[in-house]
MDAnalysis code that builds the backbone (N, CA, C; Angstrom):
import MDAnalysis as mda
import numpy as np

u = mda.Universe.empty(738, n_residues=246, atom_resindex=np.repeat(np.arange(246), 3), trajectory=True)
u.add_TopologyAttr("name", ["N", "CA", "C"] * 246)
u.add_TopologyAttr("resid", np.arange(1, 247))
u.add_TopologyAttr("resname", ["UNK", "UNK", "UNK", "UNK", "UNK", "UNK", "UNK", "UNK", "UNK", "UNK", "UNK", "UNK", "UNK", "UNK", "UNK", "UNK", "UNK", "UNK", "UNK", "UNK", "UNK", "UNK", "UNK", "UNK", "UNK", "UNK", "UNK", "UNK", "UNK", "UNK", "UNK", "UNK", "UNK", "UNK", "UNK", "UNK", "UNK", "UNK", "UNK", "UNK", "UNK", "UNK", "UNK", "UNK", "UNK", "UNK", "UNK", "UNK", "UNK", "UNK", "UNK", "UNK", "UNK", "UNK", "UNK", "UNK", "UNK", "UNK", "UNK", "UNK", "UNK", "UNK", "UNK", "UNK", "UNK", "UNK", "UNK", "UNK", "UNK", "UNK", "UNK", "UNK", "UNK", "UNK", "UNK", "UNK", "UNK", "UNK", "UNK", "UNK", "UNK", "UNK", "UNK", "UNK", "UNK", "UNK", "UNK", "UNK", "UNK", "UNK", "UNK", "UNK", "UNK", "UNK", "UNK", "UNK", "UNK", "UNK", "UNK", "UNK", "UNK", "UNK", "UNK", "UNK", "UNK", "UNK", "UNK", "UNK", "UNK", "UNK", "UNK", "UNK", "UNK", "UNK", "UNK", "UNK", "UNK", "UNK", "UNK", "UNK", "UNK", "UNK", "UNK", "UNK", "UNK", "UNK", "UNK", "UNK", "UNK", "UNK", "UNK", "UNK", "UNK", "UNK", "UNK", "UNK", "UNK", "UNK", "UNK", "UNK", "UNK", "UNK", "UNK", "UNK", "UNK", "UNK", "UNK", "UNK", "UNK", "UNK", "UNK", "UNK", "UNK", "UNK", "UNK", "UNK", "UNK", "UNK", "UNK", "UNK", "UNK", "UNK", "UNK", "UNK", "UNK", "UNK", "UNK", "UNK", "UNK", "UNK", "UNK", "UNK", "UNK", "UNK", "UNK", "UNK", "UNK", "UNK", "UNK", "UNK", "UNK", "UNK", "UNK", "UNK", "UNK", "UNK", "UNK", "UNK", "UNK", "UNK", "UNK", "UNK", "UNK", "UNK", "UNK", "UNK", "UNK", "UNK", "UNK", "UNK", "UNK", "UNK", "UNK", "UNK", "UNK", "UNK", "UNK", "UNK", "UNK", "UNK", "UNK", "UNK", "UNK", "UNK", "UNK", "UNK", "UNK", "UNK", "UNK", "UNK", "UNK", "UNK", "UNK", "UNK", "UNK", "UNK", "UNK", "UNK", "UNK", "UNK", "UNK", "UNK", "UNK", "UNK", "UNK", "UNK", "UNK", "UNK", "UNK", "UNK", "UNK", "UNK", "UNK", "UNK", "UNK", "UNK"])
u.atoms.positions = np.array([
    [1.755, 22.371, -2.281],
    [1.252, 21.579, -1.359],
    [2.772, 20.990, -0.425],
    [2.786, 21.206, 0.579],
    [3.957, 21.221, 1.328],
    [3.555, 20.656, 2.861],
    [3.192, 19.724, 2.945],
    [2.615, 19.234, 4.440],
    [3.490, 18.172, 4.942],
    [4.565, 17.736, 3.867],
    [5.364, 16.679, 4.269],
    [6.738, 17.394, 3.976],
    [6.998, 18.465, 3.997],
    [8.366, 19.066, 4.123],
    [9.323, 18.645, 5.196],
    [10.539, 17.865, 4.760],
    [11.105, 17.221, 5.834],
    [10.955, 16.163, 6.208],
    [10.034, 15.327, 5.768],
    [9.531, 13.979, 5.885],
    [10.121, 13.204, 4.754],
    [9.955, 11.780, 5.433],
    [10.561, 10.760, 4.021],
    [9.434, 9.656, 4.148],
    [9.506, 8.820, 3.259],
    [8.468, 7.657, 3.161],
    [9.164, 6.479, 2.660],
    [8.685, 5.353, 2.831],
    [8.863, 4.226, 2.047],
    [7.744, 3.786, 1.551],
    [7.388, 3.273, 0.266],
    [6.367, 3.039, -0.371],
    [6.804, 1.438, -1.105],
    [5.947, 0.408, -0.414],
    [6.447, -0.839, -1.292],
    [5.682, -1.119, -2.308],
    [6.088, -1.963, -2.999],
    [5.463, -1.930, -4.618],
    [5.187, -0.674, -4.999],
    [6.016, 0.275, -5.397],
    [6.272, 1.384, -5.505],
    [6.056, 1.828, -7.371],
    [6.324, 0.694, -7.845],
    [6.500, 1.347, -9.267],
    [5.708, 1.134, -10.132],
    [4.653, 0.981, -9.696],
    [3.315, 1.219, -10.882],
    [1.921, 1.248, -10.211],
    [0.908, 1.756, -10.818],
    [-0.273, 1.658, -10.046],
    [-0.495, 2.412, -9.111],
    [-1.329, 1.942, -8.069],
    [-1.508, 2.785, -6.882],
    [-0.178, 3.046, -6.116],
    [1.034, 2.362, -6.052],
    [1.998, 2.394, -5.449],
    [2.959, 3.491, -6.065],
    [2.979, 3.470, -7.409],
    [3.513, 4.660, -8.280],
    [2.777, 5.823, -7.983],
    [1.745, 5.962, -7.909],
    [0.828, 7.112, -7.722],
    [1.034, 7.949, -6.176],
    [0.937, 6.542, -5.573],
    [1.190, 7.453, -4.051],
    [2.720, 7.937, -3.721],
    [3.630, 7.176, -4.195],
    [5.189, 7.940, -4.232],
    [4.969, 9.046, -4.680],
    [4.463, 9.435, -6.385],
    [4.448, 10.907, -6.535],
    [3.578, 11.607, -5.628],
    [2.725, 11.280, -5.237],
    [1.725, 12.373, -4.553],
    [2.534, 12.520, -3.169],
    [2.892, 11.560, -2.216],
    [3.867, 11.799, -1.105],
    [5.039, 13.047, -1.669],
    [5.585, 12.715, -2.713],
    [6.675, 13.756, -3.193],
    [6.130, 14.935, -3.404],
    [4.912, 15.021, -3.984],
    [4.244, 16.439, -4.151],
    [3.803, 17.175, -2.945],
    [3.901, 16.319, -1.595],
    [3.392, 17.095, -0.581],
    [4.675, 17.420, 0.144],
    [5.877, 17.101, -0.339],
    [7.105, 17.467, 0.013],
    [8.289, 16.186, 0.676],
    [7.474, 15.125, 0.612],
    [8.342, 13.958, 1.293],
    [9.493, 13.636, 0.201],
    [10.873, 13.315, 0.933],
    [11.369, 12.223, -0.155],
    [11.059, 10.766, 0.009],
    [11.161, 10.130, -1.052],
    [10.615, 8.625, -1.190],
    [11.365, 7.860, -1.628],
    [11.245, 6.751, -0.791],
    [12.014, 5.404, -1.475],
    [10.610, 4.476, -1.616],
    [10.972, 3.647, -2.781],
    [10.057, 2.922, -3.041],
    [10.412, 1.402, -3.874],
    [9.968, 0.233, -3.359],
    [10.565, -0.965, -3.747],
    [9.694, -1.099, -5.075],
    [10.431, -1.860, -5.845],
    [9.950, -2.672, -7.079],
    [10.915, -4.126, -6.971],
    [10.310, -4.967, -8.135],
    [11.010, -6.528, -7.960],
    [11.651, -6.441, -9.539],
    [10.623, -6.173, -10.687],
    [11.602, -6.635, -11.696],
    [11.684, -5.542, -12.853],
    [10.554, -4.466, -12.722],
    [10.569, -3.775, -13.847],
    [11.480, -2.385, -13.639],
    [12.750, -2.459, -14.022],
    [13.762, -1.499, -13.777],
    [13.181, -0.081, -14.608],
    [12.510, -0.268, -15.901],
    [12.143, 0.733, -16.542],
    [10.929, 1.578, -15.796],
    [9.983, 0.798, -15.246],
    [8.807, 1.635, -14.528],
    [9.700, 2.277, -13.118],
    [10.618, 1.920, -12.620],
    [11.249, 2.423, -11.239],
    [11.981, 3.846, -11.832],
    [12.483, 3.472, -13.039],
    [13.519, 5.031, -13.626],
    [12.302, 5.803, -13.500],
    [11.135, 5.555, -14.067],
    [9.949, 6.622, -14.571],
    [9.388, 7.074, -13.406],
    [9.472, 6.302, -12.431],
    [8.906, 7.027, -11.116],
    [9.903, 7.743, -10.464],
    [11.020, 7.201, -10.563],
    [12.007, 7.874, -9.810],
    [12.271, 9.516, -10.636],
    [12.073, 9.662, -11.979],
    [12.065, 10.546, -12.499],
    [10.693, 11.807, -12.262],
    [9.676, 11.144, -11.847],
    [8.287, 11.965, -11.851],
    [8.808, 12.602, -10.247],
    [9.407, 11.624, -9.274],
    [9.906, 12.133, -7.943],
    [10.746, 13.213, -8.250],
    [11.664, 13.096, -8.737],
    [12.499, 14.053, -8.629],
    [12.275, 15.574, -9.623],
    [11.147, 15.279, -10.388],
    [10.889, 16.535, -11.076],
    [10.139, 17.626, -10.089],
    [9.722, 16.914, -8.992],
    [8.650, 17.482, -8.001],
    [9.937, 18.521, -7.094],
    [11.415, 17.831, -7.331],
    [12.196, 18.648, -6.469],
    [12.822, 17.852, -5.298],
    [12.308, 16.534, -4.912],
    [12.612, 15.620, -4.038],
    [13.378, 14.301, -4.351],
    [13.849, 13.690, -3.516],
    [14.879, 12.839, -3.392],
    [13.959, 11.290, -3.797],
    [14.611, 10.625, -4.650],
    [14.048, 9.391, -4.947],
    [14.670, 8.209, -4.729],
    [14.227, 7.066, -3.707],
    [15.585, 5.988, -3.863],
    [14.671, 4.744, -4.152],
    [14.642, 4.369, -5.390],
    [14.366, 3.315, -5.800],
    [15.240, 1.797, -5.299],
    [14.498, 0.803, -4.350],
    [14.733, -0.264, -4.110],
    [14.353, -1.821, -4.628],
    [15.320, -2.319, -5.313],
    [14.991, -3.437, -5.491],
    [14.746, -4.622, -4.510],
    [13.565, -5.035, -4.465],
    [13.365, -6.009, -2.937],
    [12.081, -6.749, -3.261],
    [11.539, -8.080, -3.163],
    [10.807, -8.737, -2.955],
    [10.198, -8.889, -1.517],
    [8.892, -8.304, -1.265],
    [8.048, -8.613, -0.197],
    [7.841, -10.289, 0.096],
    [8.084, -11.005, -0.676],
    [8.065, -12.418, -0.441],
    [8.996, -12.832, 0.510],
    [10.478, -12.211, 0.054],
    [11.694, -12.585, 0.871],
    [11.585, -11.836, 2.226],
    [11.799, -12.588, 3.381],
    [11.733, -12.226, 4.591],
    [12.754, -11.277, 4.777],
    [13.660, -11.442, 4.214],
    [14.946, -10.441, 4.646],
    [14.620, -9.087, 3.682],
    [14.155, -9.249, 2.519],
    [14.021, -8.108, 1.537],
    [12.859, -7.133, 2.566],
    [11.818, -7.713, 2.835],
    [10.618, -7.293, 3.283],
    [11.249, -6.247, 4.387],
    [11.591, -6.763, 5.586],
    [12.437, -6.168, 6.601],
    [13.641, -5.129, 6.138],
    [14.444, -5.693, 5.216],
    [15.469, -5.068, 4.832],
    [15.534, -3.693, 4.031],
    [14.139, -3.861, 3.452],
    [14.149, -2.340, 2.593],
    [13.489, -1.111, 3.360],
    [12.768, -1.496, 4.491],
    [12.677, -0.473, 5.857],
    [14.049, 0.016, 6.370],
    [14.863, -0.724, 6.675],
    [16.128, -0.204, 6.943],
    [16.968, 0.459, 5.960],
    [16.945, -0.090, 4.634],
    [17.714, 0.515, 3.812],
    [17.474, 2.081, 3.495],
    [15.913, 2.366, 3.584],
    [15.405, 3.621, 3.321],
    [15.494, 4.347, 4.322],
    [15.454, 3.819, 5.660],
    [16.001, 4.849, 6.857],
    [17.416, 5.306, 6.544],
    [18.363, 4.336, 6.448],
    [19.490, 4.694, 6.428],
    [20.095, 5.299, 5.501],
    [19.389, 5.246, 4.137],
    [20.262, 5.970, 3.136],
    [19.369, 7.371, 2.975],
    [17.921, 7.563, 3.560],
    [17.266, 8.807, 3.541],
    [17.634, 9.471, 4.813],
    [18.006, 8.660, 5.815],
    [18.756, 9.623, 6.869],
    [17.429, 9.620, 8.096],
    [15.996, 9.134, 7.855],
    [15.241, 8.840, 8.748],
    [14.132, 8.280, 7.662],
    [12.878, 7.584, 8.475],
    [11.857, 7.071, 8.015],
    [10.650, 7.774, 8.656],
    [9.836, 8.399, 8.283],
    [8.491, 9.008, 9.091],
    [7.193, 7.863, 8.557],
    [7.071, 7.590, 7.212],
    [5.792, 7.102, 6.885],
    [6.287, 5.712, 6.278],
    [5.859, 4.668, 6.355],
    [5.739, 3.413, 5.821],
    [4.127, 3.169, 5.126],
    [4.212, 2.930, 3.899],
    [3.119, 2.706, 3.245],
    [3.336, 1.057, 2.390],
    [2.727, 0.170, 3.244],
    [2.653, -1.160, 2.812],
    [1.664, -1.337, 1.659],
    [2.273, -1.204, 0.347],
    [1.477, -1.346, -0.754],
    [1.560, -2.644, -1.394],
    [2.999, -3.240, -1.325],
    [3.067, -4.327, -2.350],
    [2.095, -5.459, -2.266],
    [1.750, -6.212, -3.034],
    [0.653, -7.339, -2.804],
    [0.562, -7.868, -4.395],
    [-0.105, -9.096, -4.216],
    [-0.549, -10.002, -5.315],
    [-1.814, -10.570, -4.969],
    [-2.192, -10.844, -6.295],
    [-3.848, -11.587, -6.022],
    [-3.776, -13.092, -6.765],
    [-4.132, -13.999, -6.510],
    [-4.106, -15.261, -7.255],
    [-5.797, -15.555, -6.975],
    [-6.427, -15.529, -8.144],
    [-7.936, -15.950, -8.096],
    [-8.180, -17.243, -8.721],
    [-9.262, -17.824, -8.281],
    [-9.632, -19.118, -8.892],
    [-10.641, -19.865, -7.846],
    [-11.102, -20.845, -8.577],
    [-11.646, -21.849, -7.521],
    [-10.878, -22.422, -6.383],
    [-11.706, -22.662, -5.220],
    [-10.651, -23.275, -4.396],
    [-9.627, -24.821, -4.621],
    [-10.539, -25.391, -5.480],
    [-9.726, -26.541, -5.760],
    [-8.513, -26.690, -6.813],
    [-8.566, -25.414, -7.701],
    [-7.791, -24.906, -8.143],
    [-6.342, -24.170, -7.655],
    [-6.379, -23.951, -6.540],
    [-5.440, -23.255, -5.773],
    [-4.407, -24.283, -5.183],
    [-2.840, -23.850, -5.325],
    [-2.200, -25.127, -5.176],
    [-1.489, -24.614, -3.724],
    [-0.804, -25.224, -2.834],
    [0.021, -24.684, -1.859],
    [0.940, -23.592, -2.066],
    [1.634, -23.981, -3.395],
    [2.611, -22.819, -3.621],
    [1.717, -21.445, -3.776],
    [0.694, -21.617, -4.224],
    [-0.261, -20.160, -4.682],
    [-0.630, -19.586, -2.931],
    [-0.944, -20.593, -2.219],
    [-1.161, -20.313, -0.590],
    [0.023, -19.435, -0.159],
    [1.115, -20.253, -0.190],
    [2.390, -19.738, 0.470],
    [2.823, -18.453, -0.159],
    [2.495, -18.072, -1.501],
    [3.542, -17.165, -2.072],
    [2.243, -15.557, -1.877],
    [0.936, -15.860, -1.896],
    [0.101, -14.947, -1.526],
    [0.136, -14.398, -0.124],
    [0.295, -15.487, 0.864],
    [0.138, -14.976, 2.405],
    [1.781, -14.613, 2.869],
    [2.654, -15.161, 2.278],
    [4.148, -14.465, 2.069],
    [4.470, -13.055, 1.754],
    [3.662, -12.704, 0.629],
    [3.539, -11.163, 0.167],
    [2.675, -10.255, 1.015],
    [1.280, -10.613, 0.879],
    [0.392, -9.712, 1.747],
    [0.022, -9.855, 3.278],
    [0.639, -10.947, 3.644],
    [0.641, -10.644, 5.132],
    [2.131, -10.811, 5.696],
    [2.748, -11.899, 5.538],
    [4.117, -11.958, 6.343],
    [4.992, -10.817, 5.960],
    [4.926, -10.304, 4.705],
    [6.004, -9.407, 4.262],
    [5.474, -7.885, 4.934],
    [4.008, -7.414, 5.112],
    [3.582, -6.299, 5.618],
    [3.658, -6.346, 7.368],
    [3.756, -7.732, 7.875],
    [4.123, -7.596, 9.106],
    [5.598, -7.482, 9.508],
    [6.422, -8.116, 8.794],
    [7.752, -7.701, 8.623],
    [8.089, -6.480, 8.513],
    [7.861, -5.668, 7.405],
    [7.795, -4.539, 7.273],
    [7.419, -3.381, 8.686],
    [6.246, -3.358, 9.155],
    [5.666, -3.091, 10.009],
    [6.607, -2.956, 11.193],
    [7.104, -4.305, 11.439],
    [7.991, -4.567, 12.640],
    [9.533, -3.630, 12.856],
    [9.656, -3.567, 11.205],
    [10.880, -3.291, 10.929],
    [10.804, -1.797, 11.204],
    [9.440, -1.074, 10.659],
    [9.574, 0.487, 10.974],
    [9.253, 0.784, 12.077],
    [8.584, -0.017, 12.974],
    [8.393, 0.323, 14.737],
    [9.553, 0.596, 14.999],
    [10.696, 0.230, 14.745],
    [12.264, 0.521, 15.021],
    [12.717, 1.588, 14.705],
    [12.290, 1.926, 13.388],
    [13.069, 3.014, 13.026],
    [11.844, 4.344, 12.806],
    [10.891, 4.361, 13.055],
    [9.607, 5.486, 12.950],
    [10.009, 6.553, 14.186],
    [9.920, 7.665, 14.304],
    [10.195, 8.562, 15.398],
    [8.609, 8.517, 15.842],
    [8.630, 9.015, 16.882],
    [7.226, 9.230, 17.570],
    [6.386, 9.926, 16.417],
    [5.232, 9.962, 16.335],
    [4.420, 10.499, 15.597],
    [4.249, 9.925, 14.119],
    [5.005, 8.905, 14.008],
    [5.549, 8.224, 12.650],
    [3.948, 7.720, 12.060],
    [4.042, 7.080, 11.105],
    [2.685, 6.611, 10.437],
    [3.043, 5.611, 9.563],
    [1.999, 4.472, 9.659],
    [2.072, 3.281, 9.255],
    [1.004, 3.065, 8.402],
    [0.899, 2.980, 6.951],
    [-0.474, 2.913, 6.197],
    [-0.282, 1.547, 5.340],
    [-1.687, 0.703, 5.549],
    [-1.551, -0.436, 4.582],
    [-2.648, -0.577, 3.653],
    [-2.057, -0.879, 2.670],
    [-3.371, -0.976, 1.402],
    [-3.868, -2.336, 1.317],
    [-5.164, -2.512, 1.654],
    [-6.000, -3.608, 1.721],
    [-6.697, -3.733, 0.608],
    [-8.079, -4.035, 0.718],
    [-9.125, -4.437, -0.269],
    [-10.416, -4.175, 0.023],
    [-11.132, -3.668, -0.896],
    [-12.727, -3.924, -0.849],
    [-13.047, -5.366, -0.621],
    [-12.665, -6.357, -1.031],
    [-12.760, -7.415, -0.751],
    [-13.024, -8.265, 0.634],
    [-12.403, -7.248, 1.427],
    [-12.397, -7.544, 3.094],
    [-13.778, -7.188, 3.506],
    [-14.621, -6.558, 2.459],
    [-15.752, -5.749, 3.232],
    [-17.125, -6.662, 2.570],
    [-16.798, -7.003, 1.168],
    [-17.749, -7.539, 0.301],
    [-17.099, -8.365, -0.422],
    [-17.476, -9.746, -0.365],
    [-17.278, -10.619, -1.376],
    [-18.078, -10.841, -2.301],
    [-18.142, -10.331, -3.479],
    [-19.345, -10.058, -4.329],
    [-19.068, -11.291, -5.756],
    [-18.186, -11.838, -5.649],
    [-17.842, -12.912, -6.479],
    [-17.249, -13.759, -6.062],
    [-17.280, -15.233, -6.670],
    [-16.799, -16.435, -6.302],
    [-15.166, -15.994, -6.920],
    [-14.378, -17.250, -6.113],
    [-13.052, -17.093, -6.934],
    [-11.764, -16.250, -6.212],
    [-12.346, -15.421, -4.727],
    [-11.255, -14.708, -4.184],
    [-10.961, -15.189, -2.991],
    [-11.392, -16.513, -2.566],
    [-10.939, -16.677, -1.243],
    [-9.796, -16.576, -0.599],
    [-8.627, -16.991, -1.594],
    [-7.388, -16.748, -1.113],
    [-6.984, -15.066, -0.891],
    [-7.178, -14.381, -1.990],
    [-6.903, -12.722, -1.679],
    [-7.517, -12.358, -0.850],
    [-8.900, -12.591, -0.636],
    [-9.515, -11.965, 0.486],
    [-8.985, -12.500, 1.879],
    [-8.555, -13.675, 2.137],
    [-8.407, -14.020, 3.535],
    [-6.960, -13.451, 3.898],
    [-6.020, -13.052, 2.844],
    [-4.864, -12.402, 2.912],
    [-5.073, -10.812, 3.127],
    [-6.083, -10.551, 2.517],
    [-6.198, -8.782, 2.562],
    [-7.003, -8.884, 4.316],
    [-7.916, -9.773, 4.487],
    [-8.558, -9.638, 5.720],
    [-7.602, -9.693, 7.029],
    [-6.496, -10.138, 6.784],
    [-5.725, -10.442, 7.714],
    [-5.053, -9.291, 8.200],
    [-4.971, -8.287, 7.278],
    [-4.273, -7.034, 7.599],
    [-5.243, -6.007, 8.293],
    [-6.607, -6.260, 8.690],
    [-7.259, -5.236, 9.175],
    [-7.099, -5.601, 10.598],
    [-6.873, -7.313, 11.072],
    [-6.645, -7.525, 12.760],
    [-5.280, -6.703, 12.917],
    [-4.381, -7.136, 12.058],
    [-2.909, -6.589, 12.351],
    [-2.874, -5.233, 12.528],
    [-3.681, -4.336, 11.591],
    [-3.789, -3.090, 11.767],
    [-4.099, -2.529, 13.046],
    [-5.365, -2.944, 13.614],
    [-5.804, -2.535, 14.803],
    [-4.617, -2.817, 16.058],
    [-4.071, -3.742, 15.948],
    [-3.049, -4.238, 16.754],
    [-1.923, -3.349, 16.683],
    [-1.549, -2.975, 15.839],
    [-0.487, -2.043, 15.710],
    [-0.845, -0.688, 16.254],
    [-2.015, -0.217, 15.914],
    [-2.685, 1.038, 16.232],
    [-2.569, 1.050, 18.012],
    [-2.750, -0.140, 18.584],
    [-2.745, -0.151, 20.123],
    [-1.163, -0.325, 20.349],
    [-0.743, -1.393, 19.652],
    [0.793, -1.324, 20.534],
    [1.794, -0.246, 20.133],
    [1.645, 0.761, 18.759],
    [2.456, 1.772, 18.796],
    [1.594, 3.358, 19.013],
    [0.272, 3.086, 19.748],
    [-0.347, 4.504, 20.107],
    [0.500, 5.356, 20.844],
    [1.097, 4.643, 21.985],
    [1.779, 5.563, 22.898],
    [2.895, 6.340, 22.664],
    [3.605, 5.863, 21.505],
    [4.386, 6.857, 20.681],
    [3.760, 7.954, 19.725],
    [2.564, 7.731, 19.839],
    [1.645, 8.596, 18.722],
    [2.159, 8.297, 17.390],
    [2.098, 6.884, 17.056],
    [2.331, 6.384, 15.615],
    [1.096, 5.869, 15.531],
    [0.776, 6.162, 14.051],
    [-0.648, 5.718, 14.014],
    [-0.550, 4.858, 12.915],
    [-1.551, 3.986, 12.511],
    [-1.485, 2.765, 11.738],
    [-2.942, 2.477, 11.318],
    [-3.004, 2.471, 9.885],
    [-4.563, 2.608, 9.304],
    [-4.438, 1.736, 7.928],
    [-5.580, 1.471, 7.485],
    [-5.919, 0.433, 6.136],
    [-6.457, 1.135, 5.198],
    [-6.268, 1.404, 4.181],
    [-7.197, 2.031, 2.992],
    [-7.492, 0.798, 2.293],
    [-8.468, 0.745, 2.157],
    [-9.194, -0.153, 1.089],
    [-9.848, 0.329, -0.298],
    [-8.943, 0.123, -1.281],
    [-9.403, 0.491, -2.940],
    [-10.199, -0.527, -3.301],
    [-11.133, 0.268, -3.980],
    [-12.233, -0.788, -4.829],
    [-11.616, -1.204, -6.060],
    [-12.699, -1.373, -7.349],
    [-11.940, -1.469, -8.551],
    [-11.326, -0.161, -8.769],
    [-10.109, -0.480, -9.311],
    [-9.124, 1.047, -9.539],
    [-8.509, 0.578, -11.037],
    [-8.311, 1.694, -11.713],
    [-7.800, 1.572, -12.945],
    [-6.155, 1.088, -13.196],
    [-5.731, 0.068, -13.412],
    [-4.670, -0.123, -13.350],
    [-3.932, -0.887, -14.195],
    [-2.525, -1.099, -14.608],
    [-2.370, -2.162, -15.604],
    [-2.933, -3.745, -15.431],
    [-3.030, -4.166, -14.394],
    [-3.250, -5.232, -13.753],
    [-5.022, -5.314, -13.759],
    [-5.718, -4.643, -13.827],
    [-7.018, -4.536, -13.733],
    [-7.647, -3.241, -14.279],
    [-7.553, -3.324, -15.547],
    [-7.926, -1.889, -16.470],
    [-9.454, -1.681, -16.536],
    [-9.407, -0.422, -16.427],
    [-11.164, -0.071, -16.677],
    [-11.861, -0.412, -17.980],
    [-10.975, -0.893, -18.915],
    [-11.587, -1.307, -20.220],
    [-11.128, -2.753, -20.120],
    [-10.923, -3.427, -19.152],
    [-10.787, -4.810, -19.413],
    [-11.987, -5.571, -19.499],
    [-11.881, -7.083, -19.791],
    [-12.848, -7.807, -20.166],
    [-14.077, -7.809, -18.788],
    [-13.396, -7.666, -17.717],
    [-14.292, -7.992, -16.719],
    [-14.647, -6.425, -15.935],
    [-14.297, -5.651, -16.531],
    [-14.580, -4.293, -16.078],
    [-15.911, -3.820, -15.758],
    [-16.502, -4.193, -16.554],
    [-18.121, -3.719, -16.496],
    [-18.887, -3.979, -15.333],
    [-18.622, -5.367, -15.319],
    [-19.266, -6.116, -14.068],
    [-18.729, -5.367, -12.708],
    [-17.537, -5.202, -12.757],
    [-16.975, -4.721, -11.397],
    [-17.593, -2.954, -11.175],
    [-17.384, -2.594, -12.129],
    [-17.764, -1.109, -12.184],
    [-19.339, -1.054, -11.915],
    [-20.265, -2.049, -12.145],
    [-21.572, -2.018, -11.825],
    [-21.734, -2.283, -10.586],
    [-20.911, -2.952, -9.580],
    [-20.968, -3.223, -8.424],
    [-20.617, -2.088, -7.221],
    [-20.222, -0.994, -7.964],
    [-20.067, 0.090, -7.243],
    [-21.033, 1.001, -7.218],
    [-21.091, 1.971, -6.401],
    [-22.397, 2.832, -6.242],
    [-22.221, 4.183, -6.978],
    [-21.254, 4.350, -7.329],
    [-20.763, 5.508, -8.398],
    [-20.761, 5.045, -9.917],
    [-20.786, 3.741, -10.222],
    [-20.724, 3.052, -11.270],
    [-19.491, 3.246, -12.317],
    [-18.384, 3.506, -11.662],
    [-16.916, 3.694, -12.441],
    [-16.067, 2.885, -11.547],
    [-14.865, 2.810, -12.307],
    [-13.444, 2.406, -11.598],
    [-12.876, 3.753, -10.963],
    [-12.135, 3.581, -10.111],
    [-11.316, 4.616, -9.300],
    [-9.857, 4.703, -10.084],
    [-9.352, 5.769, -9.716],
    [-7.729, 5.939, -10.082],
    [-6.947, 5.902, -9.293],
    [-5.493, 5.415, -9.477],
    [-4.869, 5.457, -8.530],
    [-4.428, 6.605, -8.030],
    [-4.785, 7.776, -8.452],
    [-4.529, 8.859, -7.655],
    [-5.599, 9.266, -6.774],
    [-6.873, 8.681, -6.868],
    [-7.913, 8.894, -5.680],
    [-7.197, 8.267, -4.624],
    [-6.823, 6.989, -4.970],
    [-6.544, 6.349, -3.422],
    [-5.102, 7.100, -2.820],
    [-4.227, 7.673, -3.613],
    [-3.088, 8.049, -3.287],
    [-3.350, 9.216, -2.478],
    [-4.892, 10.028, -2.872],
    [-4.818, 11.306, -2.083],
    [-5.456, 10.761, -0.495],
    [-6.158, 9.553, -0.160],
    [-6.279, 9.008, 0.739],
    [-5.325, 8.686, 1.591],
    [-4.063, 8.068, 1.083],
    [-2.747, 7.629, 1.722],
    [-2.231, 9.018, 2.181],
    [-2.023, 9.936, 1.341],
    [-1.553, 11.319, 1.705],
    [-2.166, 12.066, 2.846],
    [-3.558, 12.088, 3.081],
    [-4.083, 12.520, 4.030],
    [-3.808, 11.877, 5.542],
    [-3.717, 10.464, 5.491],
    [-3.124, 9.633, 6.572],
    [-1.956, 9.861, 7.075],
    [-1.089, 10.299, 5.706],
    [0.257, 10.447, 6.168],
    [0.500, 11.818, 6.609],
    [-0.290, 12.894, 6.287],
    [0.189, 14.091, 6.656],
    [-0.338, 14.410, 7.800],
    [-0.344, 15.677, 8.443],
    [-0.596, 16.316, 9.855],
    [-2.286, 16.183, 9.893],
    [-2.889, 16.306, 8.893],
    [-4.379, 16.234, 9.420],
    [-4.787, 14.928, 9.559],
    [-3.880, 13.994, 9.502],
    [-4.545, 12.506, 9.632],
    [-4.131, 12.002, 11.089],
    [-3.385, 12.740, 12.070],
    [-2.588, 12.534, 13.134],
    [-3.196, 11.858, 14.151],
    [-4.837, 12.000, 13.874],
    [-6.173, 11.669, 15.078],
    [-6.399, 10.548, 14.694],
    [-6.273, 9.995, 13.450],
    [-6.994, 8.709, 12.967],
    [-6.108, 7.732, 13.263],
    [-6.465, 6.287, 13.807],
    [-5.434, 5.403, 14.137],
    [-6.340, 3.885, 14.065],
    [-5.906, 3.050, 13.792],
    [-6.603, 1.539, 13.819],
    [-8.010, 1.939, 12.939],
    [-7.906, 2.519, 12.052],
    [-9.254, 2.646, 11.146],
    [-9.053, 2.171, 10.016],
    [-10.157, 1.954, 8.930],
    [-10.307, 1.358, 7.697],
    [-10.909, 2.264, 6.805],
    [-10.165, 2.827, 5.852],
    [-10.671, 4.018, 5.136],
    [-11.054, 3.457, 3.881],
    [-12.441, 3.474, 3.194],
    [-12.752, 2.613, 2.157],
    [-12.680, 3.612, 0.916],
    [-11.849, 3.580, -0.255],
    [-11.768, 4.360, -1.220],
    [-12.398, 3.499, -2.401],
    [-13.479, 3.065, -2.449],
    [-13.955, 2.135, -3.355],
    [-15.239, 2.481, -4.297],
    [-15.806, 3.858, -4.162],
    [-16.822, 4.061, -5.048],
    [-18.139, 3.514, -4.643],
    [-18.166, 3.179, -3.256],
    [-19.355, 2.399, -2.886],
    [-19.485, 0.955, -3.116],
    [-18.357, 0.380, -3.377],
    [-18.504, -1.101, -3.705],
    [-19.170, -1.888, -2.647],
    [-18.828, -1.492, -1.143],
    [-19.337, -2.088, 0.125],
    [-20.280, -1.559, 0.435],
    [-20.542, -0.515, -0.180],
    [-21.933, 0.464, 0.643],
    [-23.277, -0.799, 0.662],
])
């Protein structure tokens, strides 16, 4: 696979889970990849090694999407250090779940800062640096299409905001051939939500396929949107959820 030879990408939250799988998949497609992480330096080194083993350049960047300066700054650092920026993957996100009455103002501020403000600021910075034909891909969530259980109001609100942002970005940047799309993962086997966790059976049962997805399956969808075959797809929402919202 070499559909992205000569291209560069930034994946936010790229040290684990879907972000790590996406960084490695884009490198396998031929791209040099920058990715952000907050604390886990060991995980960042592991992703760096996997990208470099594919013969591509890796650029780990310590950055917190909750920090306005970091959210935009990571985009500019990636573009400067890699020499250009062709693809932004907004993957960094957090989830705070619980009853409405238990959610604090600090919870609300933190989730919206990472999941909404950070994505907006990164996309705005990317619009300055992307060439014509660039790509913005944002990782949303299946809960924007189906709220199957209580306790997810704050998380669902934050991820739903991304669908409106995405459509507006597609319209605003379409004249330059820049596409903007959202990928909605369903239950995916990660450290934060393992397929053998205490609530996994119930989540898997809500899908049409009866199983969790893998980070690589989500990364494949991102790679399609980032690659040449995805150039006519914009303003779209692509569900990779095993039929969770069917």
